[in-house]
C-alpha positions in Angstrom: 0.1 -0.1 0.0 1.4 3.5 -0.7 -1.1 5.7 1.3 1.8 6.1 4.1 4.9 5.8 2.7 7.4 8.3 2.5 11.0 8.2 1.0 13.7 10.2 2.3 17.0 11.2 0.4 19.6 12.6 2.5 23.3 13.1 2.6 26.2 16.0 3.4 26.0 19.0 0.9 27.1 18.6 -2.7 26.3 14.9 -2.6 23.5 14.9 -5.6 20.5 14.5 -3.3 18.2 17.0 -5.4 19.3 15.2 -8.7 18.8 11.9 -7.5 15.6 12.8 -5.9 14.4 14.2 -9.3 15.4 11.1 -11.1 13.6 8.9 -8.4 10.3 11.3 -8.4 10.1 10.8 -12.1 10.3 7.0 -12.1 7.9 6.8 -8.9 5.4 9.2 -9.6 6.5 11.6 -6.8 6.5 15.2 -5.3 9.6 16.7 -3.5 9.5 18.4 -0.2 12.7 20.4 0.8 14.2 19.4 4.2 16.7 22.7 3.5 16.8 25.0 6.6 18.2 27.9 4.2 16.1 27.3 1.0 13.0 28.2 2.8 14.3 31.8 2.6 12.9 33.7 -0.3 15.8 36.3 -2.3 18.3 33.8 -1.1 19.0 32.0 -3.9 22.7 31.4 -5.4 23.9 31.3 -1.9 21.6 28.3 -1.1 22.1 26.7 -4.3 18.3 26.5 -5.1 17.4 24.7 -8.1 15.7 26.7 -11.0 12.6 25.4 -12.6 14.3 23.9 -15.5 16.5 21.9 -13.2 13.1 20.8 -11.2 12.1 19.1 -14.4 8.1 19.3 -13.9 8.8 17.8 -10.7 6.6 19.7 -7.7 8.9 21.1 -5.0 7.5 22.3 -1.6 8.8 24.2 1.0 11.3 26.4 -0.7 11.0 30.3 -0.6 8.2 30.5 2.0 9.2 32.9 4.3 11.5 36.6 4.0 14.8 36.7 5.7 13.4 38.6 8.3 10.7 36.3 9.4 10.7 33.9 12.2 10.3 30.2 10.8 10.9 27.6 13.7 11.2 23.8 13.6 7.8 23.2 15.0 6.3 25.4 11.7 8.4 23.4 9.6 7.2 20.2 11.0 3.7 21.0 10.8 3.8 22.1 7.2 6.0 19.1 5.8 3.6 16.9 7.5 0.4 18.6 5.9 2.0 18.5 2.5 3.2 14.8 2.5 -0.2 13.9 3.8 -1.8 15.5 0.9 0.6 13.9 -1.7 -0.4 10.4 -0.3 -4.0 11.1 -0.7 -3.6 12.0 -4.2 -1.6 8.8 -4.7 1.9 10.0 -5.3 4.9 9.3 -3.7 6.4 11.8 -1.5 10.2 12.5 -1.2 11.5 14.3 1.8 14.9 15.8 0.4 17.6 17.6 1.9 20.8 18.0 4.6 19.0 19.4 7.4 19.0 16.6 10.0 16.8 18.2 12.4 14.0 18.9 9.9 14.2 15.1 8.7 14.4 13.6 12.2 11.1 16.2 13.4 9.2 14.6 10.6 10.5 10.7 10.5 10.3 10.3 14.5 7.6 12.8 14.7 9.5 15.2 17.3 7.4 16.7 19.8 9.2 20.0 19.9 9.1 22.1 23.1 6.7 25.1 22.8 8.4 27.8 24.6 7.5 31.2 23.4 10.4 33.7 22.3 11.6 35.7 25.0 12.6 39.2 23.5 14.4 40.3 26.5 16.4 37.0 26.9 17.1 37.1 22.9 18.7 40.9 23.1 21.3 39.7 25.7 22.2 36.6 23.6 22.6 38.3 20.6 25.1 40.5 21.9 27.0 37.2 22.3 29.4 35.7 19.7 28.7 32.2 18.1 31.8 31.1 20.3 30.3 32.4 23.2 26.9 31.1 22.6 28.4 27.6 22.0 30.6 27.7 25.3 27.4 28.8 26.9 25.4 25.9 25.8 28.3 23.3 26.1 28.4 24.3 29.8 24.4 23.9 30.2 23.8 21.3 27.6 26.6 19.6 26.0 24.5 16.9 24.5 22.7 19.4 22.5 26.1 20.4 20.5 25.8 17.1 18.5 22.3 18.4 16.8 23.0 22.1 16.4 25.6 23.5 13.9 28.2 26.2 15.4 27.3 28.4 12.3 23.9 28.3 12.8 23.2 31.2 15.2 19.4 31.1 15.6 19.1 27.4 16.5 22.1 28.2 19.3 20.2 31.3 20.6 16.9 29.0 20.3 18.4 26.3 22.2 19.6 28.3 25.0 16.3 30.0 25.3 14.7 26.9 25.7 17.2 25.4 28.4 17.2 28.7 30.2 13.2 29.2 30.3 12.1 25.5 31.3 15.4 25.0 33.3 15.8 21.3 31.6 18.4 20.5 29.1 17.2 21.5 25.4 18.5 17.5 23.9 16.0 16.3 26.3 13.0 18.0 25.4 12.4 16.6 21.7 10.7 13.4 22.6 9.5 10.9 19.9 6.0 10.7 19.1 3.8 8.0 17.4 5.2 7.4 14.1 3.2 9.1 11.4 4.8 7.4 8.0 6.1 4.2 6.8 9.8 5.5 6.0 12.5 4.4 3.6 15.6 6.3 4.2 18.3 6.5 1.6 21.8 8.1 2.2 24.0 9.1 -0.4 27.7 7.9 0.2 30.4 10.0 -0.8 34.1 10.3 -0.1 35.9 13.3 1.3 38.0 14.0 -1.6 34.8 14.2 -4.0 33.0 16.5 -1.6 36.2 18.6 -1.6 36.3 19.1 -5.2 32.7 19.8 -5.6 32.6 22.4 -3.0 35.4 24.3 -4.8 33.5 24.0 -8.1 30.5 24.7 -6.5 31.6 28.1 -4.8 33.6 29.2 -7.8 30.1 28.9 -9.7 28.3 30.8 -6.8 30.7 33.6 -7.1 30.4 33.6 -11.1 26.7 33.6 -11.1 26.7 36.6 -8.7 26.4 35.5 -5.2 28.2 38.7 -4.2 25.7 41.0 -6.1 22.8 39.0 -4.2 24.4 39.3 -0.7 25.0 43.2 -1.1 21.2 43.5 -2.4 20.0 41.6 0.8 21.9 43.8 3.3 20.7 47.0 1.5 17.2 45.8 2.5 17.8 43.9 6.0 19.6 44.0 8.9 23.0 41.8 8.7 22.2 39.8 12.1 19.4 38.3 11.0 19.3 34.3 11.5 18.9 34.1 7.9 22.3 35.4 7.4 23.9 32.9 9.6 24.3 30.3 6.6 27.8 29.8 5.0 28.5 32.1 2.3 26.6 35.1 3.5 28.7 35.4 6.7 32.1 35.1 4.8 30.8 37.9 2.3 29.3 40.2 4.7 32.2 40.5 6.6 34.5 40.7 3.6 36.8 37.5 4.7 39.0 35.7 1.9 35.6 34.7 0.3 36.2 31.6 -1.3 38.6 30.1 0.6 36.5 30.7 3.8 33.1 29.2 2.3 35.2 26.1 1.0 36.5 25.6 4.5 33.2 26.5 6.2 31.3 24.3 3.7 33.6 21.2 4.4 33.3 21.2 7.9 29.6 21.6 7.8 29.3 18.5 5.4 31.5 16.6 8.1 29.1 17.7 10.6 25.9 16.3 8.5 27.7 13.0 8.0 28.5 12.5 11.8 24.6 13.6 12.4 23.3 11.1 9.9 25.8 8.1 10.8 24.1 8.3 13.9 20.5 6.8 12.6 21.0 3.0 11.5 17.8 3.0 9.6 19.5 5.0 6.7 20.4 2.8 3.8 23.6 4.0 2.3 23.8 3.9 -1.2 26.7 5.1 -3.9 24.7 5.3 -7.3 21.0 5.8 -8.6 20.5 2.1 -9.3 21.0 0.9 -5.9 18.2 3.7 -4.8 16.0 2.8 -7.3 16.1 -0.8 -6.1 15.4 0.2 -2.3 12.8 2.3 -3.5 11.1 0.0 -5.8 11.2 -2.8 -3.2 9.6 -0.3 -0.6 6.9 0.8 -2.6 5.7 -2.5 -3.7 6.0 -3.8 0.1 
């Protein structure tokens, strides 16, 4: 039966998740839900490596370009929207593909995480905003060291949110994401890729982003929005805003991010790691026919 099935395509940055997902969606009558915490933002296209309409090859894509850079968007909101879309795709007799590299987005859906509903505290956030990423990281390490395994060091918004939840509830953030009753019958497919290939692809992609006008994109955005927005905490945007050695720093930070993604995904033993499209097709076919 197809009605409750969900296929997840995951892996580190530059592993080819989007391309594989489109091929599988074409073959298995699918539609794609993005699990990328950067591609949710409108006006941020080059730096988040969004696909254009041509690259999407006629396959519907959801949860891309849904909020402006200055709008608040929580994990809880993401999960709610993703679950609703997945159920709608299933009702229409199609196969939903959840695709991306944001581990927490994927886990929220796959494990039906019960996300703590702690209202934002403006006064506390103003205090935390004054701290550097390193200071936020160190503070969280003292209060809740386990949470560092699930939060990206460069994701300032997540660091602040984790501290906010810890301080408001007096409980570790890492212990407040209980798993609920499983919503979907899930097949998780992870793309296996070696470190050298990741490094080469990151360098190539960074060069292409700069060539495509990434610097102009950032300049346009910072004329319109404050530079301390969570949306700008992503790799690439920070390097350009602070005028560092742009290409080298984007490459280095993206490689570090890819390593963190791999570490995150390796903890989930339910993931079926594949090296090519044929293996992915076989897994999907067997899963959908069950």
